[in-house]
N, CA, C, O and the ligand as a Tripos MOL2 file, in Angstrom:
@<TRIPOS>MOLECULE
protein
  293   291    74     0     0
PROTEIN
NO_CHARGES

@<TRIPOS>ATOM
      1 N           1.1130  -17.1330   21.6660 N.3       1 MET1
      2 CA          0.3990  -16.7490   20.4350 C.3       1 MET1
      3 C           0.9380  -17.5630   19.2510 C.2       1 MET1
      4 O           2.1490  -17.6460   19.0430 O.2       1 MET1
      5 N           0.0490  -18.1450   18.5020 N.am      2 THR2
      6 CA          0.4830  -18.9530   17.3690 C.3       2 THR2
      7 C           0.7290  -18.0820   16.1460 C.2       2 THR2
      8 O           0.3540  -16.9100   16.0970 O.2       2 THR2
      9 N           1.3560  -18.6820   15.1850 N.am      3 TYR3
     10 CA          1.6200  -17.9710   13.9320 C.3       3 TYR3
     11 C           0.3100  -17.4950   13.2970 C.2       3 TYR3
     12 O           0.2200  -16.3770   12.7890 O.2       3 TYR3
     13 N          -0.7130  -18.3780   13.3370 N.am      4 VAL4
     14 CA         -2.0020  -18.0290   12.7300 C.3       4 VAL4
     15 C          -2.6160  -16.8240   13.4340 C.2       4 VAL4
     16 O          -3.1590  -15.9290   12.7860 O.2       4 VAL4
     17 N          -2.5270  -16.8040   14.7660 N.am      5 ASP5
     18 CA         -3.0660  -15.6750   15.5120 C.3       5 ASP5
     19 C          -2.3900  -14.3800   15.1040 C.2       5 ASP5
     20 O          -3.0370  -13.3460   14.9360 O.2       5 ASP5
     21 N          -1.0900  -14.4530   14.9490 N.am      6 ILE6
     22 CA         -0.3310  -13.2550   14.5670 C.3       6 ILE6
     23 C          -0.7790  -12.7900   13.1760 C.2       6 ILE6
     24 O          -0.9650  -11.5970   12.9350 O.2       6 ILE6
     25 N          -0.9460  -13.7520   12.2760 N.am      7 GLN7
     26 CA         -1.3900  -13.3950   10.9310 C.3       7 GLN7
     27 C          -2.7740  -12.7640   10.9680 C.2       7 GLN7
     28 O          -3.0410  -11.7960   10.2550 O.2       7 GLN7
     29 N          -3.6560  -13.3140   11.8030 N.am      8 LYS8
     30 CA         -5.0210  -12.8000   11.9180 C.3       8 LYS8
     31 C          -4.9910  -11.3700   12.4420 C.2       8 LYS8
     32 O          -5.6930  -10.4930   11.9400 O.2       8 LYS8
     33 N          -4.1760  -11.1570   13.4480 N.am      9 GLU9
     34 CA         -4.0700   -9.8290   14.0310 C.3       9 GLU9
     35 C          -3.5080   -8.8400   13.0110 C.2       9 GLU9
     36 O          -3.9850   -7.7120   12.8950 O.2       9 GLU9
     37 N          -2.4960   -9.2760   12.2830 N.am     10 LYS10
     38 CA         -1.9300   -8.4140   11.2460 C.3      10 LYS10
     39 C          -2.9920   -8.0400   10.2220 C.2      10 LYS10
     40 O          -3.0690   -6.8970    9.7740 O.2      10 LYS10
     41 N          -3.8130   -9.0300    9.8590 N.am     11 LYS11
     42 CA         -4.8620   -8.7900    8.8600 C.3      11 LYS11
     43 C          -5.8510   -7.7530    9.3760 C.2      11 LYS11
     44 O          -6.2880   -6.8790    8.6280 O.2      11 LYS11
     45 N          -6.2040   -7.8510   10.6490 N.am     12 MET12
     46 CA         -7.1240   -6.8830   11.2240 C.3      12 MET12
     47 C          -6.5380   -5.4830   11.1770 C.2      12 MET12
     48 O          -7.2180   -4.5180   10.8280 O.2      12 MET12
     49 N          -5.2780   -5.3920   11.5310 N.am     13 ILE13
     50 CA         -4.6080   -4.0910   11.4890 C.3      13 ILE13
     51 C          -4.5920   -3.5740   10.0480 C.2      13 ILE13
     52 O          -4.8440   -2.3970    9.7900 O.2      13 ILE13
     53 N          -4.2920   -4.4800    9.1250 N.am     14 ASP14
     54 CA         -4.2440   -4.0790    7.7250 C.3      14 ASP14
     55 C          -5.5950   -3.5400    7.2610 C.2      14 ASP14
     56 O          -5.6700   -2.5120    6.5880 O.2      14 ASP14
     57 N          -6.6670   -4.2570    7.6370 N.am     15 ASN15
     58 CA         -7.9890   -3.8150    7.2050 C.3      15 ASN15
     59 C          -8.3310   -2.4470    7.7720 C.2      15 ASN15
     60 O          -8.9290   -1.6080    7.0980 O.2      15 ASN15
     61 N          -7.9410   -2.2390    9.0210 N.am     16 LEU16
     62 CA         -8.1760   -0.9430    9.6490 C.3      16 LEU16
     63 C          -7.3930    0.1440    8.9250 C.2      16 LEU16
     64 O          -7.9190    1.2120    8.6120 O.2      16 LEU16
     65 N          -6.1260   -0.1540    8.6680 N.am     17 LEU17
     66 CA         -5.2840    0.8200    7.9830 C.3      17 LEU17
     67 C          -5.8140    1.1180    6.5840 C.2      17 LEU17
     68 O          -5.8680    2.2710    6.1540 O.2      17 LEU17
     69 N          -6.1990    0.0620    5.8900 N.am     18 LEU18
     70 CA         -6.6580    0.2390    4.5150 C.3      18 LEU18
     71 C          -7.9000    1.1140    4.4540 C.2      18 LEU18
     72 O          -8.1190    1.8340    3.4800 O.2      18 LEU18
     73 N          -8.7160    1.0440    5.5100 N.am     19 SER19
     74 CA         -9.9460    1.8250    5.5010 C.3      19 SER19
     75 C          -9.6690    3.3110    5.6830 C.2      19 SER19
     76 O         -10.5090    4.1470    5.3510 O.2      19 SER19
     77 N          -8.5010    3.6380    6.2040 N.am     20 ILE20
     78 CA         -8.1920    5.0620    6.4260 C.3      20 ILE20
     79 C          -7.1220    5.5840    5.4780 C.2      20 ILE20
     80 O          -6.9030    6.7910    5.3740 O.2      20 ILE20
     81 N          -6.4550    4.6540    4.7850 N.am     21 LEU21
     82 CA         -5.3840    5.0810    3.8930 C.3      21 LEU21
     83 C          -5.9200    5.4600    2.5240 C.2      21 LEU21
     84 O          -6.9450    4.9440    2.0780 O.2      21 LEU21
     85 N          -5.2270    6.3530    1.8740 N.am     22 ALA22
     86 CA         -5.5010    6.6720    0.4770 C.3      22 ALA22
     87 C          -4.1610    6.9070   -0.1960 C.2      22 ALA22
     88 O          -3.1740    7.2470    0.4560 O.2      22 ALA22
     89 N          -4.1380    6.7240   -1.4860 N.am     23 CYS23
     90 CA         -2.9240    6.9560   -2.2390 C.3      23 CYS23
     91 C          -2.5070    8.4250   -2.0980 C.2      23 CYS23
     92 O          -3.3120    9.3180   -2.3630 O.2      23 CYS23
     93 N          -1.2740    8.6840   -1.6890 N.am     24 PRO24
     94 CA         -0.8430   10.0790   -1.5320 C.3      24 PRO24
     95 C          -0.6570   10.7940   -2.8650 C.2      24 PRO24
     96 O          -0.5710   12.0210   -2.9190 O.2      24 PRO24
     97 N          -0.5950   10.0100   -3.9370 N.am     25 PHE25
     98 CA         -0.3880   10.6150   -5.2610 C.3      25 PHE25
     99 C          -1.7090   11.0700   -5.8720 C.2      25 PHE25
    100 O          -1.8310   12.2040   -6.3340 O.2      25 PHE25
    101 N          -2.7080   10.1660   -5.8710 N.am     26 CYS26
    102 CA         -3.9620   10.4820   -6.5590 C.3      26 CYS26
    103 C          -5.1680   10.4210   -5.6320 C.2      26 CYS26
    104 O          -6.2960   10.6330   -6.0760 O.2      26 CYS26
    105 N          -4.9460   10.1330   -4.3470 N.am     27 LYS27
    106 CA         -6.0230   10.0250   -3.3510 C.3      27 LYS27
    107 C          -6.9730    8.8690   -3.6420 C.2      27 LYS27
    108 O          -8.0950    8.8370   -3.1360 O.2      27 LYS27
    109 N          -6.5250    7.9260   -4.4540 N.am     28 GLY28
    110 CA         -7.3650    6.7880   -4.7900 C.3      28 GLY28
    111 C          -7.4230    5.7770   -3.6510 C.2      28 GLY28
    112 O          -6.6240    5.8270   -2.7160 O.2      28 GLY28
    113 N          -8.3790    4.8600   -3.7460 N.am     29 ASP29
    114 CA         -8.4910    3.7670   -2.7820 C.3      29 ASP29
    115 C          -7.3070    2.8260   -2.9400 C.2      29 ASP29
    116 O          -6.7610    2.6710   -4.0320 O.2      29 ASP29
    117 N          -6.9210    2.2060   -1.8430 N.am     30 VAL30
    118 CA         -5.8150    1.2620   -1.8700 C.3      30 VAL30
    119 C          -6.2880   -0.1000   -1.3780 C.2      30 VAL30
    120 O          -7.2800   -0.2110   -0.6580 O.2      30 VAL30
    121 N          -5.5540   -1.1320   -1.7810 N.am     31 PHE31
    122 CA         -5.8350   -2.4710   -1.2620 C.3      31 PHE31
    123 C          -4.5100   -3.1660   -0.9870 C.2      31 PHE31
    124 O          -3.4480   -2.7460   -1.4470 O.2      31 PHE31
    125 N          -4.6170   -4.2480   -0.2170 N.am     32 LEU32
    126 CA         -3.4140   -4.9700    0.1630 C.3      32 LEU32
    127 C          -3.1350   -6.0810   -0.8410 C.2      32 LEU32
    128 O          -4.0090   -6.8990   -1.1240 O.2      32 LEU32
    129 N          -1.9250   -6.1120   -1.3770 N.am     33 ASP33
    130 CA         -1.5190   -7.1690   -2.2900 C.3      33 ASP33
    131 C          -0.2270   -7.7580   -1.7520 C.2      33 ASP33
    132 O           0.8390   -7.1520   -1.8540 O.2      33 ASP33
    133 N          -0.3370   -8.9500   -1.1750 N.am     34 GLN34
    134 CA          0.8050   -9.5840   -0.5230 C.3      34 GLN34
    135 C           1.3650   -8.6250    0.5200 C.2      34 GLN34
    136 O           0.6820   -8.3450    1.5060 O.2      34 GLN34
    137 N           2.5470   -8.1250    0.3500 N.am     35 SER35
    138 CA          3.0970   -7.2580    1.3940 C.3      35 SER35
    139 C           3.2170   -5.8210    0.9120 C.2      35 SER35
    140 O           4.0650   -5.0570    1.3740 O.2      35 SER35
    141 N           2.3430   -5.4710   -0.0340 N.am     36 LYS36
    142 CA          2.3840   -4.0970   -0.5310 C.3      36 LYS36
    143 C           0.9850   -3.4950   -0.4780 C.2      36 LYS36
    144 O          -0.0160   -4.2060   -0.5660 O.2      36 LYS36
    145 N           0.9330   -2.1940   -0.3340 N.am     37 ILE37
    146 CA         -0.3150   -1.4560   -0.4630 C.3      37 ILE37
    147 C          -0.3720   -0.9610   -1.9120 C.2      37 ILE37
    148 O           0.5370   -0.2770   -2.3830 O.2      37 ILE37
    149 N          -1.4550   -1.3190   -2.6070 N.am     38 VAL38
    150 CA         -1.5440   -0.9880   -4.0240 C.3      38 VAL38
    151 C          -2.7100   -0.0360   -4.2560 C.2      38 VAL38
    152 O          -3.8110   -0.2460   -3.7460 O.2      38 VAL38
    153 N          -2.4520    1.0100   -5.0300 N.am     39 CYS39
    154 CA         -3.5050    1.9600   -5.3740 C.3      39 CYS39
    155 C          -4.3450    1.4030   -6.5150 C.2      39 CYS39
    156 O          -3.8170    0.9700   -7.5390 O.2      39 CYS39
    157 N          -5.6750    1.4210   -6.3210 N.am     40 LYS40
    158 CA         -6.5730    0.9050   -7.3620 C.3      40 LYS40
    159 C          -6.5570    1.7940   -8.5950 C.2      40 LYS40
    160 O          -6.7870    1.3210   -9.7080 O.2      40 LYS40
    161 N          -6.2890    3.0600   -8.4040 N.am     41 ALA41
    162 CA         -6.3930    4.0150   -9.5090 C.3      41 ALA41
    163 C          -5.1040    4.0790  -10.3300 C.2      41 ALA41
    164 O          -5.1340    3.8480  -11.5390 O.2      41 ALA41
    165 N          -3.9840    4.3850   -9.6960 N.am     42 CYS42
    166 CA         -2.7530    4.5990  -10.4600 C.3      42 CYS42
    167 C          -1.8010    3.4070  -10.3700 C.2      42 CYS42
    168 O          -0.7470    3.4090  -11.0060 O.2      42 CYS42
    169 N          -2.1650    2.3890   -9.5850 N.am     43 ARG43
    170 CA         -1.4060    1.1320   -9.4690 C.3      43 ARG43
    171 C          -0.0390    1.2960   -8.8110 C.2      43 ARG43
    172 O           0.7890    0.3880   -8.8800 O.2      43 ARG43
    173 N           0.1990    2.4000   -8.1980 N.am     44 ARG44
    174 CA          1.4440    2.5170   -7.4360 C.3      44 ARG44
    175 C           1.4230    1.5200   -6.2910 C.2      44 ARG44
    176 O           0.3710    1.2380   -5.7190 O.2      44 ARG44
    177 N           2.6040    0.9830   -5.9600 N.am     45 ARG45
    178 CA          2.7170   -0.0080   -4.8950 C.3      45 ARG45
    179 C           3.5710    0.5740   -3.7730 C.2      45 ARG45
    180 O           4.7290    0.9420   -3.9710 O.2      45 ARG45
    181 N           2.9780    0.6430   -2.6130 N.am     46 TYR46
    182 CA          3.6680    1.2090   -1.4600 C.3      46 TYR46
    183 C           4.1640    0.1060   -0.5470 C.2      46 TYR46
    184 O           3.4040   -0.7980   -0.2010 O.2      46 TYR46
    185 N           5.4280    0.1630   -0.1520 N.am     47 PRO47
    186 CA          5.9730   -0.8930    0.7080 C.3      47 PRO47
    187 C           5.4290   -0.8150    2.1240 C.2      47 PRO47
    188 O           5.0010    0.2440    2.5840 O.2      47 PRO47
    189 N           5.4530   -1.9550    2.8100 N.am     48 ILE48
    190 CA          5.1130   -1.9950    4.2330 C.3      48 ILE48
    191 C           6.3870   -2.3790    4.9690 C.2      48 ILE48
    192 O           6.9420   -3.4550    4.7450 O.2      48 ILE48
    193 N           6.8410   -1.5140    5.8310 N.am     49 VAL49
    194 CA          8.0740   -1.7410    6.5710 C.3      49 VAL49
    195 C           7.7450   -1.9310    8.0420 C.2      49 VAL49
    196 O           7.1960   -1.0350    8.6830 O.2      49 VAL49
    197 N           8.0810   -3.1000    8.5730 N.am     50 ASP50
    198 CA          7.7960   -3.4150    9.9710 C.3      50 ASP50
    199 C           6.3180   -3.2030   10.3000 C.2      50 ASP50
    200 O           5.9790   -2.7180   11.3800 O.2      50 ASP50
    201 N           5.4430   -3.5710    9.3600 N.am     51 GLY51
    202 CA          4.0140   -3.4840    9.5990 C.3      51 GLY51
    203 C           3.4290   -2.0980    9.3870 C.2      51 GLY51
    204 O           2.2320   -1.8810    9.5810 O.2      51 GLY51
    205 N           4.2770   -1.1700    8.9910 N.am     52 ILE52
    206 CA          3.8010    0.2070    8.8150 C.3      52 ILE52
    207 C           3.8490    0.5680    7.3280 C.2      52 ILE52
    208 O           4.9230    0.5640    6.7260 O.2      52 ILE52
    209 N           2.7060    0.8770    6.7400 N.am     53 PRO53
    210 CA          2.7080    1.2570    5.3200 C.3      53 PRO53
    211 C           3.4780    2.5670    5.1010 C.2      53 PRO53
    212 O           3.2940    3.5500    5.8190 O.2      53 PRO53
    213 N           4.3300    2.5410    4.1030 N.am     54 VAL54
    214 CA          5.0960    3.7480    3.7680 C.3      54 VAL54
    215 C           4.3780    4.4360    2.6170 C.2      54 VAL54
    216 O           4.6280    4.1510    1.4450 O.2      54 VAL54
    217 N           3.4820    5.3450    2.9760 N.am     55 MET55
    218 CA          2.6320    5.9920    1.9720 C.3      55 MET55
    219 C           3.3070    7.2630    1.4640 C.2      55 MET55
    220 O           2.8520    8.3810    1.7060 O.2      55 MET55
    221 N           4.4030    7.0470    0.7550 N.am     56 LEU56
    222 CA          5.1550    8.1620    0.1870 C.3      56 LEU56
    223 C           5.2840    7.9420   -1.3120 C.2      56 LEU56
    224 O           5.6670    6.8620   -1.7620 O.2      56 LEU56
    225 N           4.9640    8.9690   -2.0740 N.am     57 VAL57
    226 CA          5.0420    8.8520   -3.5270 C.3      57 VAL57
    227 C           6.4640    8.4780   -3.9530 C.2      57 VAL57
    228 O           6.6550    7.6870   -4.8770 O.2      57 VAL57
    229 N           7.4420    9.0450   -3.2830 N.am     58 ASP58
    230 CA          8.8350    8.7770   -3.6440 C.3      58 ASP58
    231 C           9.2390    7.3260   -3.3800 C.2      58 ASP58
    232 O          10.1750    6.8250   -4.0030 O.2      58 ASP58
    233 N           8.5450    6.6470   -2.4650 N.am     59 GLU59
    234 CA          8.8750    5.2670   -2.1300 C.3      59 GLU59
    235 C           8.0580    4.2700   -2.9400 C.2      59 GLU59
    236 O           8.3110    3.0660   -2.8780 O.2      59 GLU59
    237 N           7.0990    4.7500   -3.6850 N.am     60 ALA60
    238 CA          6.1910    3.8580   -4.3980 C.3      60 ALA60
    239 C           6.8770    3.2130   -5.5960 C.2      60 ALA60
    240 O           7.7320    3.8060   -6.2540 O.2      60 ALA60
    241 N           6.4630    1.9690   -5.8510 N.am     61 GLU61
    242 CA          6.9100    1.2900   -7.0680 C.3      61 GLU61
    243 C           5.8470    1.5070   -8.1360 C.2      61 GLU61
    244 O           4.6490    1.4150   -7.8680 O.2      61 GLU61
    245 N           6.2960    1.7910   -9.3260 N.am     62 LEU62
    246 CA          5.3540    1.9270  -10.4310 C.3      62 LEU62
    247 C           5.2460    0.6060  -11.1580 C.2      62 LEU62
    248 O           6.2480   -0.0910  -11.3170 O.2      62 LEU62
    249 N           4.0470    0.2420  -11.6070 N.am     63 PRO63
    250 CA          3.9140   -0.9670  -12.4150 C.3      63 PRO63
    251 C           4.6460   -0.7840  -13.7440 C.2      63 PRO63
    252 O           4.6420    0.3010  -14.3270 O.2      63 PRO63
    253 N           5.2690   -1.8590  -14.2080 N.am     64 GLU64
    254 CA          6.1210   -1.7460  -15.3910 C.3      64 GLU64
    255 C           5.3430   -1.4080  -16.6540 C.2      64 GLU64
    256 O           5.8620   -0.7680  -17.5690 O.2      64 GLU64
    257 N           4.0780   -1.8520  -16.6880 N.am     65 ASN65
    258 CA          3.3010   -1.6660  -17.9180 C.3      65 ASN65
    259 C           2.4570   -0.4030  -17.8900 C.2      65 ASN65
    260 O           1.4710   -0.2860  -18.6170 O.2      65 ASN65
    261 N           2.8500    0.5300  -17.0550 N.am     66 THR66
    262 CA          2.0940    1.7730  -16.9570 C.3      66 THR66
    263 C           3.0190    2.9350  -17.2610 C.2      66 THR66
    264 O           4.1960    2.9220  -16.9030 O.2      66 THR66
    265 N           2.4730    3.9320  -17.9220 N.am     67 LEU67
    266 CA          3.2630    5.1260  -18.1950 C.3      67 LEU67
    267 C           3.7000    5.7640  -16.8870 C.2      67 LEU67
    268 O           2.9510    5.7840  -15.9100 O.2      67 LEU67
    269 N           4.8850    6.2690  -16.8810 N.am     68 ASP68
    270 CA          5.3820    6.9360  -15.6880 C.3      68 ASP68
    271 C           4.7580    8.3280  -15.6090 C.2      68 ASP68
    272 O           5.1150    9.2430  -16.3510 O.2      68 ASP68
    273 N           3.8110    8.4480  -14.6790 N.am     69 ILE69
    274 CA          3.1320    9.7300  -14.5260 C.3      69 ILE69
    275 C           3.5700   10.4020  -13.2400 C.2      69 ILE69
    276 O           2.8760   11.2650  -12.7030 O.2      69 ILE69
    277 N           4.7140    9.9990  -12.7610 N.am     70 LYS70
    278 CA          5.2360   10.5890  -11.5290 C.3      70 LYS70
    279 C           5.4380   12.0870  -11.7110 C.2      70 LYS70
    280 O           5.8170   12.5540  -12.7850 O.2      70 LYS70
    281 N           5.1810   12.8210  -10.6500 N.am     71 ASN71
    282 CA          5.3800   14.2630  -10.6880 C.3      71 ASN71
    283 C           6.7900   14.6140  -11.0950 C.2      71 ASN71
    284 O           7.7520   14.0130  -10.6160 O.2      71 ASN71
    285 N           6.9140   15.5670  -11.9590 N.am     72 GLU72
    286 CA          8.2350   16.0330  -12.3470 C.3      72 GLU72
    287 C           8.7340   16.9820  -11.2790 C.2      72 GLU72
    288 O           7.9700   17.7300  -10.6690 O.2      72 GLU72
    289 N          10.0410   16.9300  -11.0730 N.am     73 LYS73
    290 CA         10.6000   17.7820  -10.0260 C.3      73 LYS73
    291 C          11.4940   18.8560  -10.6110 C.2      73 LYS73
    292 O          12.0510   19.6670   -9.8710 O.2      73 LYS73
    293 ZN         -2.8720    6.3500   -6.7410 Zn       74 ZN74
@<TRIPOS>BOND
     1     1     2 1
     2     2     3 1
     3     3     4 2
     4     3     5 am
     5     5     6 1
     6     6     7 1
     7     7     8 2
     8     7     9 am
     9     9    10 1
    10    10    11 1
    11    11    12 2
    12    11    13 am
    13    13    14 1
    14    14    15 1
    15    15    16 2
    16    15    17 am
    17    17    18 1
    18    18    19 1
    19    19    20 2
    20    19    21 am
    21    21    22 1
    22    22    23 1
    23    23    24 2
    24    23    25 am
    25    25    26 1
    26    26    27 1
    27    27    28 2
    28    27    29 am
    29    29    30 1
    30    30    31 1
    31    31    32 2
    32    31    33 am
    33    33    34 1
    34    34    35 1
    35    35    36 2
    36    35    37 am
    37    37    38 1
    38    38    39 1
    39    39    40 2
    40    39    41 am
    41    41    42 1
    42    42    43 1
    43    43    44 2
    44    43    45 am
    45    45    46 1
    46    46    47 1
    47    47    48 2
    48    47    49 am
    49    49    50 1
    50    50    51 1
    51    51    52 2
    52    51    53 am
    53    53    54 1
    54    54    55 1
    55    55    56 2
    56    55    57 am
    57    57    58 1
    58    58    59 1
    59    59    60 2
    60    59    61 am
    61    61    62 1
    62    62    63 1
    63    63    64 2
    64    63    65 am
    65    65    66 1
    66    66    67 1
    67    67    68 2
    68    67    69 am
    69    69    70 1
    70    70    71 1
    71    71    72 2
    72    71    73 am
    73    73    74 1
    74    74    75 1
    75    75    76 2
    76    75    77 am
    77    77    78 1
    78    78    79 1
    79    79    80 2
    80    79    81 am
    81    81    82 1
    82    82    83 1
    83    83    84 2
    84    83    85 am
    85    85    86 1
    86    86    87 1
    87    87    88 2
    88    87    89 am
    89    89    90 1
    90    90    91 1
    91    91    92 2
    92    91    93 am
    93    93    94 1
    94    94    95 1
    95    95    96 2
    96    95    97 am
    97    97    98 1
    98    98    99 1
    99    99   100 2
   100    99   101 am
   101   101   102 1
   102   102   103 1
   103   103   104 2
   104   103   105 am
   105   105   106 1
   106   106   107 1
   107   107   108 2
   108   107   109 am
   109   109   110 1
   110   110   111 1
   111   111   112 2
   112   111   113 am
   113   113   114 1
   114   114   115 1
   115   115   116 2
   116   115   117 am
   117   117   118 1
   118   118   119 1
   119   119   120 2
   120   119   121 am
   121   121   122 1
   122   122   123 1
   123   123   124 2
   124   123   125 am
   125   125   126 1
   126   126   127 1
   127   127   128 2
   128   127   129 am
   129   129   130 1
   130   130   131 1
   131   131   132 2
   132   131   133 am
   133   133   134 1
   134   134   135 1
   135   135   136 2
   136   135   137 am
   137   137   138 1
   138   138   139 1
   139   139   140 2
   140   139   141 am
   141   141   142 1
   142   142   143 1
   143   143   144 2
   144   143   145 am
   145   145   146 1
   146   146   147 1
   147   147   148 2
   148   147   149 am
   149   149   150 1
   150   150   151 1
   151   151   152 2
   152   151   153 am
   153   153   154 1
   154   154   155 1
   155   155   156 2
   156   155   157 am
   157   157   158 1
   158   158   159 1
   159   159   160 2
   160   159   161 am
   161   161   162 1
   162   162   163 1
   163   163   164 2
   164   163   165 am
   165   165   166 1
   166   166   167 1
   167   167   168 2
   168   167   169 am
   169   169   170 1
   170   170   171 1
   171   171   172 2
   172   171   173 am
   173   173   174 1
   174   174   175 1
   175   175   176 2
   176   175   177 am
   177   177   178 1
   178   178   179 1
   179   179   180 2
   180   179   181 am
   181   181   182 1
   182   182   183 1
   183   183   184 2
   184   183   185 am
   185   185   186 1
   186   186   187 1
   187   187   188 2
   188   187   189 am
   189   189   190 1
   190   190   191 1
   191   191   192 2
   192   191   193 am
   193   193   194 1
   194   194   195 1
   195   195   196 2
   196   195   197 am
   197   197   198 1
   198   198   199 1
   199   199   200 2
   200   199   201 am
   201   201   202 1
   202   202   203 1
   203   203   204 2
   204   203   205 am
   205   205   206 1
   206   206   207 1
   207   207   208 2
   208   207   209 am
   209   209   210 1
   210   210   211 1
   211   211   212 2
   212   211   213 am
   213   213   214 1
   214   214   215 1
   215   215   216 2
   216   215   217 am
   217   217   218 1
   218   218   219 1
   219   219   220 2
   220   219   221 am
   221   221   222 1
   222   222   223 1
   223   223   224 2
   224   223   225 am
   225   225   226 1
   226   226   227 1
   227   227   228 2
   228   227   229 am
   229   229   230 1
   230   230   231 1
   231   231   232 2
   232   231   233 am
   233   233   234 1
   234   234   235 1
   235   235   236 2
   236   235   237 am
   237   237   238 1
   238   238   239 1
   239   239   240 2
   240   239   241 am
   241   241   242 1
   242   242   243 1
   243   243   244 2
   244   243   245 am
   245   245   246 1
   246   246   247 1
   247   247   248 2
   248   247   249 am
   249   249   250 1
   250   250   251 1
   251   251   252 2
   252   251   253 am
   253   253   254 1
   254   254   255 1
   255   255   256 2
   256   255   257 am
   257   257   258 1
   258   258   259 1
   259   259   260 2
   260   259   261 am
   261   261   262 1
   262   262   263 1
   263   263   264 2
   264   263   265 am
   265   265   266 1
   266   266   267 1
   267   267   268 2
   268   267   269 am
   269   269   270 1
   270   270   271 1
   271   271   272 2
   272   271   273 am
   273   273   274 1
   274   274   275 1
   275   275   276 2
   276   275   277 am
   277   277   278 1
   278   278   279 1
   279   279   280 2
   280   279   281 am
   281   281   282 1
   282   282   283 1
   283   283   284 2
   284   283   285 am
   285   285   286 1
   286   286   287 1
   287   287   288 2
   288   287   289 am
   289   289   290 1
   290   290   291 1
   291   291   292 2
@<TRIPOS>SUBSTRUCTURE
     1 MET1         2 RESIDUE 1 A MET
     2 THR2         6 RESIDUE 1 A THR
     3 TYR3        10 RESIDUE 1 A TYR
     4 VAL4        14 RESIDUE 1 A VAL
     5 ASP5        18 RESIDUE 1 A ASP
     6 ILE6        22 RESIDUE 1 A ILE
     7 GLN7        26 RESIDUE 1 A GLN
     8 LYS8        30 RESIDUE 1 A LYS
     9 GLU9        34 RESIDUE 1 A GLU
    10 LYS10       38 RESIDUE 1 A LYS
    11 LYS11       42 RESIDUE 1 A LYS
    12 MET12       46 RESIDUE 1 A MET
    13 ILE13       50 RESIDUE 1 A ILE
    14 ASP14       54 RESIDUE 1 A ASP
    15 ASN15       58 RESIDUE 1 A ASN
    16 LEU16       62 RESIDUE 1 A LEU
    17 LEU17       66 RESIDUE 1 A LEU
    18 LEU18       70 RESIDUE 1 A LEU
    19 SER19       74 RESIDUE 1 A SER
    20 ILE20       78 RESIDUE 1 A ILE
    21 LEU21       82 RESIDUE 1 A LEU
    22 ALA22       86 RESIDUE 1 A ALA
    23 CYS23       90 RESIDUE 1 A CYS
    24 PRO24       94 RESIDUE 1 A PRO
    25 PHE25       98 RESIDUE 1 A PHE
    26 CYS26      102 RESIDUE 1 A CYS
    27 LYS27      106 RESIDUE 1 A LYS
    28 GLY28      110 RESIDUE 1 A GLY
    29 ASP29      114 RESIDUE 1 A ASP
    30 VAL30      118 RESIDUE 1 A VAL
    31 PHE31      122 RESIDUE 1 A PHE
    32 LEU32      126 RESIDUE 1 A LEU
    33 ASP33      130 RESIDUE 1 A ASP
    34 GLN34      134 RESIDUE 1 A GLN
    35 SER35      138 RESIDUE 1 A SER
    36 LYS36      142 RESIDUE 1 A LYS
    37 ILE37      146 RESIDUE 1 A ILE
    38 VAL38      150 RESIDUE 1 A VAL
    39 CYS39      154 RESIDUE 1 A CYS
    40 LYS40      158 RESIDUE 1 A LYS
    41 ALA41      162 RESIDUE 1 A ALA
    42 CYS42      166 RESIDUE 1 A CYS
    43 ARG43      170 RESIDUE 1 A ARG
    44 ARG44      174 RESIDUE 1 A ARG
    45 ARG45      178 RESIDUE 1 A ARG
    46 TYR46      182 RESIDUE 1 A TYR
    47 PRO47      186 RESIDUE 1 A PRO
    48 ILE48      190 RESIDUE 1 A ILE
    49 VAL49      194 RESIDUE 1 A VAL
    50 ASP50      198 RESIDUE 1 A ASP
    51 GLY51      202 RESIDUE 1 A GLY
    52 ILE52      206 RESIDUE 1 A ILE
    53 PRO53      210 RESIDUE 1 A PRO
    54 VAL54      214 RESIDUE 1 A VAL
    55 MET55      218 RESIDUE 1 A MET
    56 LEU56      222 RESIDUE 1 A LEU
    57 VAL57      226 RESIDUE 1 A VAL
    58 ASP58      230 RESIDUE 1 A ASP
    59 GLU59      234 RESIDUE 1 A GLU
    60 ALA60      238 RESIDUE 1 A ALA
    61 GLU61      242 RESIDUE 1 A GLU
    62 LEU62      246 RESIDUE 1 A LEU
    63 PRO63      250 RESIDUE 1 A PRO
    64 GLU64      254 RESIDUE 1 A GLU
    65 ASN65      258 RESIDUE 1 A ASN
    66 THR66      262 RESIDUE 1 A THR
    67 LEU67      266 RESIDUE 1 A LEU
    68 ASP68      270 RESIDUE 1 A ASP
    69 ILE69      274 RESIDUE 1 A ILE
    70 LYS70      278 RESIDUE 1 A LYS
    71 ASN71      282 RESIDUE 1 A ASN
    72 GLU72      286 RESIDUE 1 A GLU
    73 LYS73      290 RESIDUE 1 A LYS
    74 ZN74       293 GROUP 0 **** ****
């Protein structure tokens, strides 16, 4: 398997995942940005670890130019 094939396969998996994933914080649609899953609504960025999206609010990165609307604990 070539590098390109692996990338293609990863992309297919990503597209499948993206179609079923939603932001756990606001239930918004998500899209893939480089190696992160990004919420279209609240812009939280979820890491992908070993090809598996970590859809946890606590693991999400907040964009710097956005108010921190994270749930208070
Ligand atoms: Zn969101």
